[in-house]
SENU-310126 format. One line per 10 residues: number of its first residue (from 0); for each residue x, y, z of C-alpha. Coordinates in steps of 0.5 Angstrom, whole numbers. Layout:
REM SENU-310126
NUM> X Y Z  ...
//
This chain:
REM SENU-310126
0> 27 76 -71  30 72 -65  28 65 -64  25 64 -57  30 60 -53  28 53 -52  27 51 -45  28 44 -42  25 41 -36  30 38 -31
10> 27 34 -26  28 35 -19  32 30 -15  26 29 -11  24 26 -17  29 20 -18  28 13 -16  30 13 -9  37 10 -9  39 15 -14
20> 37 20 -9  41 17 -4  47 16 -9  46 24 -11  47 26 -4  52 21 -2  57 24 -8  55 31 -7  51 32 -14  45 35 -9
30> 44 36 -2  40 32 3  37 39 6  35 41 -2  31 34 -3  28 35 4  26 42 3  23 40 -4  19 35 0  16 39 5
40> 14 45 0  10 39 -4  7 36 3  5 43 4  2 45 -3  -2 39 -3  -5 39 4  -10 44 3  -14 40 -3  -12 33 -2
50> -11 33 6  -6 27 6  -2 29 13  -4 29 20  3 31 22  9 35 17  15 34 21  19 40 18  24 42 23  25 35 25
60> 26 33 18  30 39 16  35 38 22  36 31 20  38 33 13  43 37 15  46 32 19  46 28 14  50 32 9  55 33 15
70> 56 26 15  57 26 8  62 32 9  66 28 14  66 22 9  62 18 14  59 11 12  52 12 10  46 7 9  43 5 2
80> 38 10 3  42 16 6  37 22 6  32 20 2  25 23 5  19 18 6  12 18 10  9 14 15  2 12 17  -1 16 23
90> -3 8 25  4 7 26  8 10 33  14 14 32  18 17 37  16 25 39  11 25 34  3 26 35  0 19 33  -7 19 33
100> -10 12 29  -15 17 25  -18 17 33  -20 23 38  -19 16 43  -12 17 43  -13 24 45  -5 28 44  -1 21 45  6 22 43
110> 10 16 43  17 15 47  19 9 42  19 9 34  16 2 31  21 -3 28  19 -2 21  20 6 21  26 5 25  30 0 20
120> 28 6 15  32 11 19  37 6 20  38 6 13  39 13 12  32 15 10  28 21 13  21 22 16  18 28 14  11 27 15
130> 5 22 18  0 21 14  -8 20 14  -12 14 16  -19 12 17  -21 11 25  -16 5 27  -15 4 19  -22 0 19  -24 3 12
140> -23 3 4  -25 10 5  -20 15 8  -24 19 12  -24 20 20  -27 23 26  -20 27 27  -17 29 20  -23 29 15  -23 27 8
150> -17 25 4  -18 26 -3  -15 23 -10  -10 27 -13  -13 25 -20  -20 27 -18  -21 31 -12  -28 29 -12  -26 22 -11  -23 18 -6
160> -16 16 -4  -18 9 -2  -16 7 5  -14 6 9  -7 8 8  -10 13 4  -6 19 6  1 15 4  -2 14 -3  -3 21 -4
170> 4 23 -1  7 18 -6  2 20 -13  4 27 -12  11 27 -11  12 29 -4  16 22 -3  18 16 -7  15 11 -2  11 11 4
180> 10 6 10  2 3 10  -1 -3 13  -5 -8 10  -11 -12 14  -15 -12 8  -12 -9 2  -11 -2 6  -4 -2 2  -6 -4 -5
190> -13 -1 -5  -11 6 -5  -5 5 -9  -10 2 -15  -14 8 -14  -8 13 -14  -4 10 -19  2 8 -14  6 1 -14  3 -3 -7
200> 5 -9 -4  2 -13 2  9 -18 3  8 -24 5  6 -25 13  12 -25 17  18 -22 11  17 -15 15  16 -16 23  9 -13 25
210> 10 -10 32  5 -5 33  -1 -8 35  -3 -11 42  -2 -18 40  4 -21 36  0 -27 34  -5 -24 29  -5 -27 22  -8 -21 18
220> -4 -16 19  2 -13 14  6 -7 13  8 -6 6  11 0 1  6 5 -3  12 7 -8  12 11 -14  15 5 -18  17 -2 -17
230> 24 -1 -16  22 4 -10  18 -2 -7  24 -6 -7  28 -1 -4  23 -1 2  23 -8 3  31 -8 3  31 -4 9  25 -7 13
240> 25 -15 11  28 -19 16  27 -23 23  26 -19 30  25 -22 36  20 -17 37  15 -21 33  15 -28 34  12 -29 27  17 -25 23
250> 21 -30 18  28 -32 19  30 -31 11  33 -25 8  30 -21 2  34 -23 -4  34 -16 -8  38 -19 -14  32 -24 -15  27 -18 -14
260> 30 -14 -19  32 -19 -25  27 -23 -29  24 -24 -35  17 -25 -37  19 -29 -43  16 -36 -41  13 -35 -34  6 -38 -33  0 -34 -30
270> -7 -36 -29  -12 -30 -29  -19 -29 -26  -22 -22 -28  -27 -24 -22  -25 -29 -17  -31 -32 -19  -36 -28 -16  -35 -20 -17  -38 -15 -21
280> -32 -12 -25  -33 -5 -28  -32 -6 -36  -27 0 -36  -23 -3 -31  -24 -10 -35  -21 -6 -41  -15 -3 -38  -13 -10 -35  -15 -14 -41
290> -10 -9 -44  -4 -11 -39  -6 -18 -40  -5 -18 -47  2 -14 -46  4 -20 -42  2 -25 -47  7 -20 -52  13 -20 -48  13 -28 -48
300> 9 -30 -42  3 -35 -42  -3 -32 -39  -9 -37 -38  -16 -36 -36  -18 -40 -30  -24 -41 -26  -24 -39 -19  -29 -43 -15  -30 -37 -9
310> -36 -34 -7  -37 -27 -3  -38 -32 3  -30 -30 3  -31 -23 4  -37 -24 9  -32 -29 13  -26 -24 13  -31 -18 15  -32 -23 21
320> -25 -23 23  -24 -16 21  -30 -14 27  -27 -19 32  -20 -16 30  -23 -9 32  -27 -11 38  -21 -15 41  -16 -9 40  -20 -2 40
330> -27 -5 44  -25 -1 51  -26 5 47  -33 5 46  -35 6 53  -31 13 54  -31 16 47  -37 13 43  -40 19 41  -33 22 38
340> -32 16 34  -34 13 27  -40 10 28  -39 5 23  -33 3 28  -37 2 34  -42 -2 30  -36 -7 28  -33 -7 35  -41 -9 38
350> -41 -14 32  -34 -17 34  -36 -18 41  -42 -21 39  -39 -26 35  -39 -33 37  -33 -37 39  -34 -43 34  -36 -39 28  -30 -35 29
360> -25 -42 29  -30 -44 23  -27 -39 18  -21 -43 18  -25 -48 14  -26 -43 9  -19 -41 9  -16 -48 9  -21 -49 2  -18 -43 -1
370> -11 -45 0  -12 -52 -3  -15 -48 -9  -9 -44 -9  -4 -49 -8  -7 -53 -14  -7 -47 -18  1 -46 -16  3 -53 -19  2 -50 -26
380> 3 -43 -25  8 -38 -23  2 -33 -20  -5 -31 -20  -7 -24 -24  -14 -21 -22  -15 -14 -22  -14 -10 -15  -21 -7 -15  -27 -8 -18
390> -28 -1 -20  -24 6 -20  -24 11 -14  -31 12 -12  -34 19 -10  -31 21 -3  -39 21 0  -39 14 -1  -38 9 5  -36 1 5
400> -43 0 6  -45 2 -1  -40 -4 -4  -43 -10 1  -49 -12 -4  -51 -18 -8  -53 -15 -15  -59 -18 -19  -55 -22 -23  -52 -26 -17
410> -45 -22 -18  -42 -19 -11  -42 -11 -12  -35 -11 -8  -30 -5 -8  -24 -8 -7  -21 -15 -10  -16 -15 -4  -18 -18 2  -18 -25 0
420> -11 -25 0  -11 -23 7  -15 -29 8  -8 -32 6  -3 -28 9  3 -32 7  2 -30 -1  4 -24 -3  0 -20 -7  3 -14 -11
430> -1 -8 -14  1 -5 -20  -1 1 -24  -3 -1 -31  -7 4 -34  -13 10 -34  -20 8 -34  -24 15 -35  -18 18 -32  -17 15 -26
440> -11 9 -25  -13 2 -25  -9 -3 -21  -7 -11 -23  -6 -15 -17  0 -20 -18  -1 -26 -13  5 -31 -12  7 -36 -8  8 -36 -1
450> 14 -32 1  15 -31 -6  16 -24 -5  22 -23 -9  18 -26 -15  12 -23 -15  16 -16 -15  20 -19 -21  14 -20 -25  11 -13 -23
460> 18 -10 -25  18 -13 -32  11 -11 -34  12 -4 -31  18 -4 -36  14 -6 -41  8 -1 -40  13 5 -40  16 3 -46  10 2 -50
470> 7 9 -46  1 5 -43  3 6 -36  -1 12 -33  2 19 -33  5 21 -27  2 27 -24  6 33 -25  9 35 -18  5 41 -14
//
């Protein structure tokens, strides 16, 4: 009797790290067109169930891929991300593409200029394959907009992808792209990363120029990567960081990739808080986070549990900032478009318009107190650890309002543990997937010293490697 043939699954080039994809295209092992075509195929395959895309740029992406292959055949110089497919959030303008901000208020706007962050990725050789869904004006932790509907979690479609960069998280988690661009004003990169099992970074304020808001003086808003691995997040940062006069707040410092890619956990000192002093954290999330903390200790790191003096006033006052943000930048929309808008957005705009200017300014007093707490902590520790979210991905039919109460025991029934670190925007915060709870991903948040993005990524890369080696990190979803 003949023995059955043994089969070996050979990964598609699209499943390689971003820099390996570029190297393979550059050396002729495979073509950019093959990679882009598979990325487009996967985008279309996941869309009917999960709905992560507002626009799929099939014609433009394949044309760019063919040009990338022609550049290789002619021996031309190529960028570090040559031929690597990526996705960008519908909040972020890209030339020639429908850009809606998840809202009917933008009608059929097609920008005539691409945002600097995306231009830098394209200048490095990356190819934009699609625009990803966002709640209206990126306001929510649930990606569900009047324009595009619900975006679902690939681990369980009855659960939310998170928000507001939910479409970007799904595009990465399902293998459509190795990284995607997102924005983070209260956790909008880290929340969907935690819920979908991707790496998500809120860089320090100014490391990536923020150029898409009406004001360049806003100080809670960040571009950031959602990525399959820390290495892919680093590749994103290498391409996008650096000063520009387009953003007066951008920092005149360069990203040092060697510091981000190197490093060890041995001897590092981490402070750890499960609840930041006031959150109710699901027991299943606690178990996964404690297992990750245990792995840090086994790797030679010192992890001390520390008390945090914060209260839900942090979230309440961040929400005040957020409502003023919404009213200042989008308030003009409600007179004409109210009936076509998310009712929660209208309520937030009206709340922001009614905000007392003195009360708004006094939020800085809480932020100052928070910073002094963190500055004291950083005298002894390299980073603060806490869960990214207090829960796993909730059902798609719920809303942010379901996670805004104080429980009978005095704990805050919050969804995310991210917005406190938008109150402290100079501190980089990384969400790293560290395991599964009831079949859903859990993220560990690593918050570093101000402007220490490379060090936070280094800690994350070292822990990621250990979790993969020990089999603890969540299994990647199979490509569609």
